[in-house]
C-alpha positions in Angstrom: 151.1 140.2 45.6 147.9 141.9 44.6 145.5 140.3 42.1 145.7 142.0 38.7 143.6 139.6 36.8 140.3 140.6 35.2 137.5 138.7 33.5 138.1 138.6 29.7 135.4 139.4 27.1 134.7 135.7 26.3 134.3 134.7 30.0 132.2 137.8 30.6 129.9 136.9 27.7 129.6 133.3 29.2 128.9 134.7 32.6 126.2 137.0 31.2 124.5 134.1 29.4 124.8 131.9 32.6 123.0 134.6 34.6 120.3 135.0 32.0 119.5 131.2 31.7 116.5 129.9 33.6 118.1 126.4 33.7 121.2 127.5 35.5 121.7 126.5 39.2 122.5 128.7 42.1 126.2 127.8 42.2 126.6 128.6 38.5 124.9 132.0 39.0 127.1 132.8 42.0 130.2 132.1 40.0 128.9 133.9 37.0 128.0 137.0 39.0 131.4 137.0 40.6 133.2 136.7 37.2 131.0 139.4 35.7 131.6 141.8 38.5 135.4 141.6 38.0 135.3 142.7 34.3 137.7 145.6 34.1 138.2 145.6 37.9 141.8 144.3 38.6 141.6 145.1 42.4 138.5 142.9 43.0 138.9 139.3 44.1 136.5 136.4 44.2 135.1 135.8 47.7 135.7 132.4 49.4 132.0 131.5 49.1 131.9 132.4 45.3 135.2 130.4 44.9 133.6 127.4 46.6 130.6 127.7 44.3 132.9 128.0 41.2 134.8 124.9 42.3 131.5 122.9 42.6 130.5 124.1 39.1 133.7 122.9 37.6 133.4 119.5 39.3 129.8 119.0 38.2 129.6 116.9 35.0 126.1 118.3 34.2 127.3 122.0 34.0 127.4 123.7 30.6 130.6 125.0 29.0 129.4 128.6 29.4 129.0 128.1 33.2 132.3 126.4 33.4 134.0 129.3 31.6 132.5 131.8 34.0 133.4 129.6 37.0 137.0 129.2 35.8 137.4 132.9 35.5 136.0 133.5 38.9 138.2 130.9 40.4 141.3 132.2 38.7 140.7 135.5 40.5 140.2 134.0 43.9 142.6 134.9 46.7 145.2 132.1 47.0 145.6 130.2 50.3 148.6 131.2 52.4 
């Protein structure tokens, strides 16, 4: 089944703020970039490296809510394991 999910407006805003922040780490920026690139693009899927980065962001207790929102969106659009 093809991925039909896209990044919503709230997650896209969070992803944008994550990318603009100087205090944001590389994993957060990778996940944010992936989420932002999938705004309005239902055929795009999160790559395995971006999904791994998003997972690390969600597990890190120091990560901001904005970064976690972007990472969650990116991870929700990752290709599922078979």
